[in-house]
TORTI-984202 format. One line per field, with one value per residue (C-alpha): residue number from 1; residue in three letters; chain; x, y, z. Coordinates in steps of 0.001 Angstrom, whole numbers. Layout:
BEGIN
nr	[NUM:...]
rest	[ALA:...]
kette	[A:...]
X	[X:...]
Y	[Y:...]
Z	[Z:...]
# end
This chain:
BEGIN
nr	[1:2:3:4:5:6:7:8:9:10:11:12:13:14:15:16:17:18:19:20:21:22:23:24:25:26:27:28:29:30:31:32:33:34:35:36:37:38:39:40:41:42:43:44:45:46:47:48:49:50:51:52:53:54:55:56:57:58:59:60:61:62:63:64:65:66:67:68:69:70:71:72:73:74:75:76:77:78:79:80:81:82:83:84:85:86:87:88:89:90:91:92:93:94:95:96:97:98:99:100:101:102:103:104:105:106:107:108:109:110:111:112:113:114:115:116:117:118:119:120:121:122:123:124:125:126:127:128:129:130:131:132:133:134:135:136:137:138:139:140:141:142:143:144:145:146:147:148:149:150:151:152:153:154:155:156:157:158:159:160:161:162:163:164:165:166:167:168:169:170:171:172:173:174:175:176:177:178:179:180:181:182:183:184:185:186:187:188:189:190:191:192:193:194:195:196:197:198:199:200:201:202:203:204:205:206:207:208:209:210:211:212:213:214:215:216:217:218:219:220:221:222:223:224:225:226:227:228:229:230:231:232:233:234:235:236:237:238:239:240:241:242:243:244:245:246:247:248:249:250:251:252:253:254:255:256:257:258:259:260:261:262:263:264:265:266:267:268:269:270:271:272:273:274:275:276:277:278:279:280:281:282:283:284:285:286:287:288:289:290:291:292:293:294:295:296:297:298:299:300:301:302:303:304:305:306:307:308:309:310:311:312:313:314:315:316:317:318:319:320:321:322:323:324:325:326:327:328:329:330:331:332:333:334:335:336:337:338:339:340:341:342:343:344:345:346:347:348:349:350:351:352:353:354:355:356:357:358:359:360:361:362:363:364:365:366:367:368:369:370:371:372:373:374:375:376:377:378:379:380:381:382:383:384:385:386:387:388:389:390:391:392:393:394:395:396:397:398:399:400:401:402:403:404:405:406:407:408:409:410:411:412:413:414:415:416:417:418:419:420:421:422:423:424:425:426:427:428:429:430:431:432:433:434:435:436:437:438:439:440:441:442:443:444:445:446:447:448:449:450:451:452:453:454:455:456:457:458:459:460:461:462:463:464:465:466:467:468:469:470:471:472:473:474:475:476:477:478:479:480:481:482:483:484:485:486:487:488:489:490:491:492:493:494:495:496:497:498:499:500:501:502:503:504:505:506:507:508:509:510:511:512:513:514:515:516:517:518:519:520:521:522:523:524:525:526]
rest	[UNK:UNK:UNK:UNK:UNK:UNK:UNK:UNK:UNK:UNK:UNK:UNK:UNK:UNK:UNK:UNK:UNK:UNK:UNK:UNK:UNK:UNK:UNK:UNK:UNK:UNK:UNK:UNK:UNK:UNK:UNK:UNK:UNK:UNK:UNK:UNK:UNK:UNK:UNK:UNK:UNK:UNK:UNK:UNK:UNK:UNK:UNK:UNK:UNK:UNK:UNK:UNK:UNK:UNK:UNK:UNK:UNK:UNK:UNK:UNK:UNK:UNK:UNK:UNK:UNK:UNK:UNK:UNK:UNK:UNK:UNK:UNK:UNK:UNK:UNK:UNK:UNK:UNK:UNK:UNK:UNK:UNK:UNK:UNK:UNK:UNK:UNK:UNK:UNK:UNK:UNK:UNK:UNK:UNK:UNK:UNK:UNK:UNK:UNK:UNK:UNK:UNK:UNK:UNK:UNK:UNK:UNK:UNK:UNK:UNK:UNK:UNK:UNK:UNK:UNK:UNK:UNK:UNK:UNK:UNK:UNK:UNK:UNK:UNK:UNK:UNK:UNK:UNK:UNK:UNK:UNK:UNK:UNK:UNK:UNK:UNK:UNK:UNK:UNK:UNK:UNK:UNK:UNK:UNK:UNK:UNK:UNK:UNK:UNK:UNK:UNK:UNK:UNK:UNK:UNK:UNK:UNK:UNK:UNK:UNK:UNK:UNK:UNK:UNK:UNK:UNK:UNK:UNK:UNK:UNK:UNK:UNK:UNK:UNK:UNK:UNK:UNK:UNK:UNK:UNK:UNK:UNK:UNK:UNK:UNK:UNK:UNK:UNK:UNK:UNK:UNK:UNK:UNK:UNK:UNK:UNK:UNK:UNK:UNK:UNK:UNK:UNK:UNK:UNK:UNK:UNK:UNK:UNK:UNK:UNK:UNK:UNK:UNK:UNK:UNK:UNK:UNK:UNK:UNK:UNK:UNK:UNK:UNK:UNK:UNK:UNK:UNK:UNK:UNK:UNK:UNK:UNK:UNK:UNK:UNK:UNK:UNK:UNK:UNK:UNK:UNK:UNK:UNK:UNK:UNK:UNK:UNK:UNK:UNK:UNK:UNK:UNK:UNK:UNK:UNK:UNK:UNK:UNK:UNK:UNK:UNK:UNK:UNK:UNK:UNK:UNK:UNK:UNK:UNK:UNK:UNK:UNK:UNK:UNK:UNK:UNK:UNK:UNK:UNK:UNK:UNK:UNK:UNK:UNK:UNK:UNK:UNK:UNK:UNK:UNK:UNK:UNK:UNK:UNK:UNK:UNK:UNK:UNK:UNK:UNK:UNK:UNK:UNK:UNK:UNK:UNK:UNK:UNK:UNK:UNK:UNK:UNK:UNK:UNK:UNK:UNK:UNK:UNK:UNK:UNK:UNK:UNK:UNK:UNK:UNK:UNK:UNK:UNK:UNK:UNK:UNK:UNK:UNK:UNK:UNK:UNK:UNK:UNK:UNK:UNK:UNK:UNK:UNK:UNK:UNK:UNK:UNK:UNK:UNK:UNK:UNK:UNK:UNK:UNK:UNK:UNK:UNK:UNK:UNK:UNK:UNK:UNK:UNK:UNK:UNK:UNK:UNK:UNK:UNK:UNK:UNK:UNK:UNK:UNK:UNK:UNK:UNK:UNK:UNK:UNK:UNK:UNK:UNK:UNK:UNK:UNK:UNK:UNK:UNK:UNK:UNK:UNK:UNK:UNK:UNK:UNK:UNK:UNK:UNK:UNK:UNK:UNK:UNK:UNK:UNK:UNK:UNK:UNK:UNK:UNK:UNK:UNK:UNK:UNK:UNK:UNK:UNK:UNK:UNK:UNK:UNK:UNK:UNK:UNK:UNK:UNK:UNK:UNK:UNK:UNK:UNK:UNK:UNK:UNK:UNK:UNK:UNK:UNK:UNK:UNK:UNK:UNK:UNK:UNK:UNK:UNK:UNK:UNK:UNK:UNK:UNK:UNK:UNK:UNK:UNK:UNK:UNK:UNK:UNK:UNK:UNK:UNK:UNK:UNK:UNK:UNK:UNK:UNK:UNK:UNK:UNK:UNK:UNK:UNK:UNK:UNK:UNK:UNK:UNK:UNK:UNK:UNK:UNK:UNK:UNK:UNK:UNK:UNK:UNK:UNK:UNK:UNK:UNK:UNK:UNK:UNK:UNK:UNK:UNK:UNK:UNK:UNK:UNK:UNK:UNK:UNK:UNK:UNK:UNK:UNK:UNK:UNK:UNK:UNK:UNK:UNK:UNK:UNK:UNK:UNK:UNK:UNK:UNK:UNK:UNK:UNK]
kette	[A:A:A:A:A:A:A:A:A:A:A:A:A:A:A:A:A:A:A:A:A:A:A:A:A:A:A:A:A:A:A:A:A:A:A:A:A:A:A:A:A:A:A:A:A:A:A:A:A:A:A:A:A:A:A:A:A:A:A:A:A:A:A:A:A:A:A:A:A:A:A:A:A:A:A:A:A:A:A:A:A:A:A:A:A:A:A:A:A:A:A:A:A:A:A:A:A:A:A:A:A:A:A:A:A:A:A:A:A:A:A:A:A:A:A:A:A:A:A:A:A:A:A:A:A:A:A:A:A:A:A:A:A:A:A:A:A:A:A:A:A:A:A:A:A:A:A:A:A:A:A:A:A:A:A:A:A:A:A:A:A:A:A:A:A:A:A:A:A:A:A:A:A:A:A:A:A:A:A:A:A:A:A:A:A:A:A:A:A:A:A:A:A:A:A:A:A:A:A:A:A:A:A:A:A:A:A:A:A:A:A:A:A:A:A:A:A:A:A:A:A:A:A:A:A:A:A:A:A:A:A:A:A:A:A:A:A:A:A:A:A:A:A:A:A:A:A:A:A:A:A:A:A:A:A:A:A:A:A:A:A:A:A:A:A:A:A:A:A:A:A:A:A:A:A:A:A:A:A:A:A:A:A:A:A:A:A:A:A:A:A:A:A:A:A:A:A:A:A:A:A:A:A:A:A:A:A:A:A:A:A:A:A:A:A:A:A:A:A:A:A:A:A:A:A:A:A:A:A:A:A:A:A:A:A:A:A:A:A:A:A:A:A:A:A:A:A:A:A:A:A:A:A:A:A:A:A:A:A:A:A:A:A:A:A:A:A:A:A:A:A:A:A:A:A:A:A:A:A:A:A:A:A:A:A:A:A:A:A:A:A:A:A:A:A:A:A:A:A:A:A:A:A:A:A:A:A:A:A:A:A:A:A:A:A:A:A:A:A:A:A:A:A:A:A:A:A:A:A:A:A:A:A:A:A:A:A:A:A:A:A:A:A:A:A:A:A:A:A:A:A:A:A:A:A:A:A:A:A:A:A:A:A:A:A:A:A:A:A:A:A:A:A:A:A:A:A:A:A:A:A:A:A:A:A:A:A:A:A:A:A:A:A:A:A:A:A:A:A:A:A:A:A:A:A:A:A:A:A:A:A:A:A:A:A:A:A:A:A:A:A:A:A:A:A:A]
X	[2045:2789:1738:3287:866:2964:1042:1880:2878:3548:5611:6803:10477:12455:11737:8300:8520:6448:8500:7073:7792:6764:4245:4011:431:-83:-1424:-3294:-2380:-3769:-3895:-7012:-5664:-2982:-5368:-7390:-5114:-3898:-7710:-7481:-3991:-5615:-9110:-9250:-8102:-10380:-13167:-16637:-18236:-15857:-17119:-15053:-17211:-15043:-16824:-16548:-18069:-20329:-20054:-16138:-14933:-12921:-12621:-13952:-14642:-16797:-15622:-18000:-18917:-21561:-24125:-23223:-24418:-27309:-26611:-29729:-29184:-25740:-27252:-29807:-27638:-24181:-23646:-26349:-25746:-22135:-22958:-25920:-24123:-25439:-24649:-22083:-19295:-18144:-14450:-11918:-8825:-6048:-6574:-5126:-7238:-10196:-10201:-9407:-12511:-14558:-14178:-15010:-18302:-19102:-18828:-20708:-23511:-24005:-23665:-26912:-26061:-26558:-23138:-20135:-16276:-12886:-10044:-7004:-4896:-5492:-5540:-8266:-10233:-10076:-11035:-14521:-14647:-15146:-17143:-19715:-19140:-18920:-15587:-15709:-12038:-12221:-9052:-7257:-8292:-5715:-8367:-11194:-14617:-16551:-19951:-22255:-24163:-24306:-27301:-26613:-28948:-29961:-31836:-34728:-34888:-36231:-36856:-33626:-33264:-30542:-32257:-35820:-38302:-41636:-42100:-40038:-39166:-38774:-36257:-33130:-29750:-28709:-26135:-25471:-23362:-25809:-28778:-27746:-26385:-29619:-31429:-29392:-29730:-33778:-32994:-30806:-31425:-28406:-26276:-23389:-23832:-20467:-19661:-16137:-15311:-11908:-10875:-9496:-8223:-5852:-7760:-11327:-10929:-14091:-15636:-15770:-17507:-16931:-19888:-20196:-21785:-19623:-19879:-20699:-18383:-14747:-12843:-9533:-12017:-12547:-9274:-7850:-10556:-8926:-5149:-6553:-7793:-5144:-2593:-4612:-3176:-4957:-5823:-10181:-12605:-16086:-17621:-17682:-16584:-12963:-12798:-14094:-11071:-8401:-9679:-10038:-7827:-7640:-8036:-7593:-10610:-14198:-15795:-16803:-15175:-17527:-21353:-22773:-26463:-28710:-30970:-30694:-32496:-29872:-26810:-28717:-29085:-25091:-24237:-26330:-24692:-21132:-20013:-19002:-20591:-18391:-19922:-18564:-20188:-21613:-22770:-25847:-23960:-22306:-20164:-20288:-17651:-16800:-18615:-19053:-20535:-23481:-24264:-24872:-27468:-29547:-32380:-33612:-37140:-35924:-36448:-39481:-41549:-42029:-38898:-40396:-40963:-37456:-36079:-37764:-36483:-32834:-32716:-33999:-31103:-28471:-30331:-30466:-26759:-25632:-27700:-26525:-22946:-22904:-26011:-24175:-20949:-22547:-24690:-21247:-19827:-22832:-23382:-19763:-18497:-21077:-24302:-24666:-25763:-28899:-31993:-31958:-35345:-33786:-30694:-32422:-34250:-31170:-29247:-32086:-32372:-28586:-28977:-27760:-25949:-22524:-20444:-19710:-21611:-18673:-18905:-22590:-22901:-19853:-22035:-25052:-24023:-22022:-25228:-27604:-24501:-24501:-28124:-28218:-25301:-27260:-30493:-28952:-27361:-30328:-33349:-35051:-38426:-36652:-33895:-36953:-38018:-34585:-33953:-37517:-37866:-34127:-34073:-36977:-36167:-32358:-33028:-36026:-33642:-30629:-32896:-34409:-30759:-29282:-26885:-28010:-30207:-33677:-32094:-29312:-31518:-33620:-30663:-28987:-32847:-32588:-29295:-29960:-33097:-31670:-28654:-31317:-32643:-29205:-29662:-26369:-25364:-21910:-21691:-23998:-21497:-18918:-20835:-21243:-17682:-16645:-19072:-16817:-13825:-16038:-17684:-13582:-12476:-15969:-15185:-11592:-12000:-15833:-17704:-14108:-13360:-16574:-15610:-12289:-13584:-15629:-13079:-10774:-13736:-14103:-10303:-10173:-13417:-12178:-9137:-10361:-10532:-12612:-11153:-9367:-12673:-13362:-15338:-16867:-17927:-19743:-19176:-15201:-14340:-17355:-19427:-22659:-24446:-24230:-25944:-29189:-28641:-26682:-28305:-31811:-33325:-34492:-37047:-36111:-36364:-33468:-30956:-30115:-26421:-24605:-22238:-19367:-16887:-17302:-15769:-18422:-17784:-21259:-22490:-25576:-28608:-31293:-31285:-31496:-34545:-36327:-35926:-37455:-40609:-41034]
Y	[24241:27155:27393:29008:30265:31735:33471:35345:38888:40890:43760:46290:47202:50197:48923:48647:44446:42232:40322:37633:37578:35421:37167:35239:35734:36685:33181:32496:30547:28486:31365:33502:36372:36365:36345:38770:41064:40615:41943:44755:45925:46067:47589:49098:52388:52677:53520:53086:50906:48107:45873:43568:41435:39146:36138:32486:29085:28282:24488:23920:27576:28577:32264:33216:36664:37810:40389:42166:45911:47881:48672:45538:42965:41637:42438:40786:37740:37165:37831:35042:32670:33052:35105:33330:29713:30289:31849:29419:26566:23258:20766:19288:18325:14711:15091:12306:14081:16288:19759:21111:18541:19144:22785:21716:19441:21896:24549:22099:21478:25241:25527:22206:22092:25001:28026:27940:29860:29008:30240:29220:28395:29117:31859:30216:33330:36977:38536:36562:36707:40867:40596:38554:40783:44222:42466:41882:38699:38173:36685:34268:33016:30221:29766:26397:26528:28333:29042:32149:30867:33114:33154:34857:37825:40475:42962:46282:49212:47745:49419:47143:45597:48417:49126:49938:53533:53736:51000:51158:48869:49101:45401:42872:42623:45381:44160:45699:44881:46418:47466:44187:41333:38581:39882:39967:36720:35620:37747:36200:32505:33260:33922:30648:27594:26037:24260:24558:28932:29751:32314:32851:35321:37615:40357:43422:46644:46990:49011:48698:44967:45080:41488:40677:37848:36481:34817:32317:29436:26027:24532:27544:29885:29567:28896:30732:34155:33454:32734:35968:38329:36592:37309:41243:41248:39665:42128:45006:47013:49912:51284:50960:49948:51682:51009:48694:51458:51675:48046:48339:51050:49138:46002:47192:46820:50589:52943:55754:54677:57039:53425:51645:48028:46413:46529:47433:46846:47076:44622:40693:39549:41185:39591:36582:36599:37443:34946:32336:33472:32590:35859:36731:38986:40889:41747:44471:45013:48368:49030:47946:48178:44566:44542:42652:41061:41164:43491:44268:47580:46364:45258:48407:49206:46254:46661:43879:44426:43834:40063:40477:42133:40285:40086:42954:45368:44553:45138:48502:49876:48492:50493:53516:53544:53426:56424:58041:57249:58279:61489:62399:62258:63781:66130:69203:68331:67868:71032:73328:71457:72311:75790:77037:74798:72909:75089:74476:70462:71710:72493:76210:77002:75364:76888:80124:79806:78914:81975:84065:82744:83376:86978:88926:86436:87719:84185:81502:78315:76448:79234:79117:75384:75313:77687:75774:72403:73407:75353:72163:69756:72353:72119:68699:68261:70552:69078:65543:67048:68654:67181:65156:67477:70748:68733:67842:71749:73185:71008:71735:75397:76070:75089:76704:80025:79773:78536:81472:84177:83182:82970:86718:88301:86780:84707:81862:80572:78776:76240:75468:75546:72639:70801:71024:69964:66507:65785:65893:64103:61205:60906:59528:56984:54775:52175:52641:55769:55185:54730:57795:59501:58662:59893:63090:63558:62498:65290:68146:66792:66056:69566:70465:68686:69337:73635:73209:70576:70540:67264:65564:66381:64853:61617:61378:61204:58251:56682:56939:56211:53096:52413:52969:50445:47861:47788:47928:44869:43679:40822:39868:39467:41885:44993:45196:41590:40448:42495:42683:39828:38860:36212:35833:33515:35989:39231:37424:39460:42598:45449:43462:41179:38128:35403:33607:30173:31246:32243:28675:29166:31686:34263:32353:35693:34920:31098:29540:25752:24998:26885:25562:27368:24326:20619:20348:18510:20841:23645:21698:21056:24947]
Z	[40670:38016:34622:31776:29321:25953:23633:20315:19824:16654:16509:14179:13929:12740:9287:9465:9291:11428:14599:16413:20093:22655:25743:29095:30466:34009:35122:38701:41427:44033:46615:46649:48114:45375:42683:44244:44645:40752:39803:42493:41089:37729:38331:41909:40481:37621:39280:41306:39247:39918:42224:44597:46758:49390:51588:52593:51335:54346:53465:53695:55190:51895:50787:47726:45986:43246:40705:38098:36685:37870:34912:32557:35262:36931:40471:41484:39692:40996:44478:44003:41838:43051:46134:48162:47341:48720:51766:52744:51522:50105:52887:54334:51421:51938:50358:51577:50927:51562:52317:48966:47089:49054:48279:44377:44252:46371:43721:41057:43118:43310:39614:38563:40980:43070:40615:38516:35286:31817:31112:33053:31659:32919:31894:32211:32659:33939:30570:29439:32821:32171:28673:29942:32920:31002:28794:31208:32883:36500:37520:40485:42213:45033:47315:46104:42545:39687:37115:37298:37102:34297:35061:31825:33873:31077:31531:29917:28707:24760:22010:21078:17330:15102:11718:9992:9493:6676:4422:4356:1973:1255:1367:3458:6919:9477:12105:11896:13829:17364:19364:21062:19071:20528:19707:16125:15723:16786:14347:11321:13101:12822:8985:8820:10392:9459:11339:9110:9701:11467:13995:14479:17030:17315:19631:18266:19860:22495:24810:23544:23291:20829:20054:16295:14452:11260:9907:6878:6059:5852:2376:639:1420:-82:2939:1400:1404:5456:5832:3898:6206:9190:8234:7322:10702:12870:11345:12789:15904:17149:20469:19667:16997:17763:14698:11987:9357:11132:10537:6841:6569:7448:5648:2523:-516:-1682:766:-2027:-3834:-3372:-3906:-1159:-1536:821:1639:4555:6150:9342:7716:8875:5443:3401:5710:5305:1553:1260:3568:1271:-2041:-453:1065:4947:6795:9784:12862:15054:18589:19483:16094:13973:11034:9675:6718:3873:1740:-1069:-2869:-6265:-7869:-9095:-5811:-4215:-6706:-5325:-2784:-832:-2107:-5588:-4300:-2657:-5691:-9329:-11428:-13981:-10904:-9542:-13020:-13781:-10307:-11048:-14276:-12449:-10002:-12978:-15031:-11324:-10689:-14355:-13930:-10169:-11723:-15138:-15322:-14193:-16455:-19084:-18780:-17867:-21167:-23588:-22603:-22576:-25407:-27643:-27531:-31129:-30266:-28624:-30985:-32223:-29827:-26675:-27239:-27663:-24571:-22872:-23894:-23025:-19394:-18672:-19912:-17002:-15010:-14462:-13757:-16475:-16534:-14427:-11310:-11757:-11601:-8693:-6193:-6734:-6075:-3160:-1746:-2434:-386:2115:2585:2295:5153:7862:6876:7928:11289:12218:14505:11835:11558:11576:9258:6500:6674:6749:3211:1575:2650:2233:-1250:-2572:-1000:-2187:-5516:-5747:-4414:-6772:-9957:-9112:-7911:-11269:-9876:-11214:-14207:-14104:-16033:-13492:-10554:-12787:-13457:-9669:-8163:-10664:-9601:-5779:-6486:-8683:-5933:-3735:-5399:-4825:-2684:-855:1247:773:-2884:-2962:-1629:-3877:-6963:-5279:-4512:-8232:-9573:-8749:-10698:-13494:-13396:-13673:-16373:-18622:-17627:-19374:-21645:-22778:-23815:-24336:-20784:-19735:-22032:-20305:-16719:-17840:-19234:-16690:-13790:-15575:-15905:-12080:-11438:-13678:-11761:-8346:-6257:-3120:-1330:-4367:-6223:-9294:-8703:-12010:-12213:-13388:-16419:-16081:-16309:-18286:-16370:-18469:-15868:-13137:-15538:-14646:-11138:-12246:-14668:-14237:-11750:-13685:-12465:-9291:-11325:-13795:-11239:-10351:-9660:-6663:-7916:-10219:-8991:-5573:-6231:-4092:-2688:-3623:-6921:-7094:-5592:-5616:-6877:-10778:-10382:-8297:-10958:-13761:-11659:-11375]
# end
């Protein structure tokens, strides 16, 4: 019996239009030697880590063979639970049938009664079997059976669950995602014990065959959002996806904007909170960072501990982050504009003090600010790339020494050093590393406008940034929601963090299926 498995493959013609064509996947036959040779033809030259083990099922004297990749499976487990039972046999099989049917029923008996594995499935064609094999599963071929038996035997080196490095909190859970996909889904299951929590798996990358999971809660998340995410991922045709950051760039709405349009996190509690709001969470195998979509600008100023502390503390911290973001973006530009064009705006004693401190500085304020900001960015990047103990020392000592030397040499004024130092400190207060980088990038164009147009340039930059943010989308959701368009009910979790009892509804701009967080009667009792 010959089976033809047809699959859809999308290619682009010369004009860039997608064309759909049928692709016939190689299938298995009932001949063991033919199936075994198919795998060898694909993998025998791949390296010594691919193991081919051929033997005979003792009870019925039927050819069998296992194929696995050394280093990705437990060889001892395969020996004890797969190979040994087949070599030793499980007693005489009483199968009254012709030779062809006997071999087929023997294969079914091996699959159902002899292999003692928690996960046993089948692969219909060679493509599916190869994908499972390179993912760490073991393939068992049996003579007379026209399918490959897939046995779950994954076991490769893994990093244990540790505290998230990029998103630490003072109060809150200390567990973080790892590079193992199933560990990550288990961490999320631990937070949300709901049978409606769905994990839809996809495979991306012609060569990497990276497993990707789209997670959402059925009954809360809008199905259109899930469908949109799947369509964006299915359209990607690339050799490999090695990190969630690559996937994020390929599915975002605007790849020119410096602002992140999706949130990433290492924290399971943050991902669980996003799911409960009606968002989707995208996992990529091999990385501890998951993607949360859609996202708004205000979401990047929120930290997990905002909700673990009382609302007054959360509101105060969130206000400090907004102030810090404004300082990190506009402080050097305001200094340049006021010193160069508008010194009359300052009180007379301050203006005289500023002029005295700049006496002997050979550069205009713009060049002075540009040199100091470039230096601090070099120090910051050097500190991040060096080993952690050395990096901290280089950042602190280097900043102090260079700042003091620049003032003593007359290259920069003390006021400029203070402005740059405050700007650097303010940029670290933003919880999202991606958003902090965006503010660091746009700081330099704003300084250029301030150096050429003064405060008018600063205001022009502020207007342009707000127009851009208003037009920006994240999975067709407005990036500036709930301020533009106005959603008053969502303001309770934007600039401030209102008491939990007041946040009765999920964010409106996400369009969740179930808008209510809890029953109205329960709210009244609280």
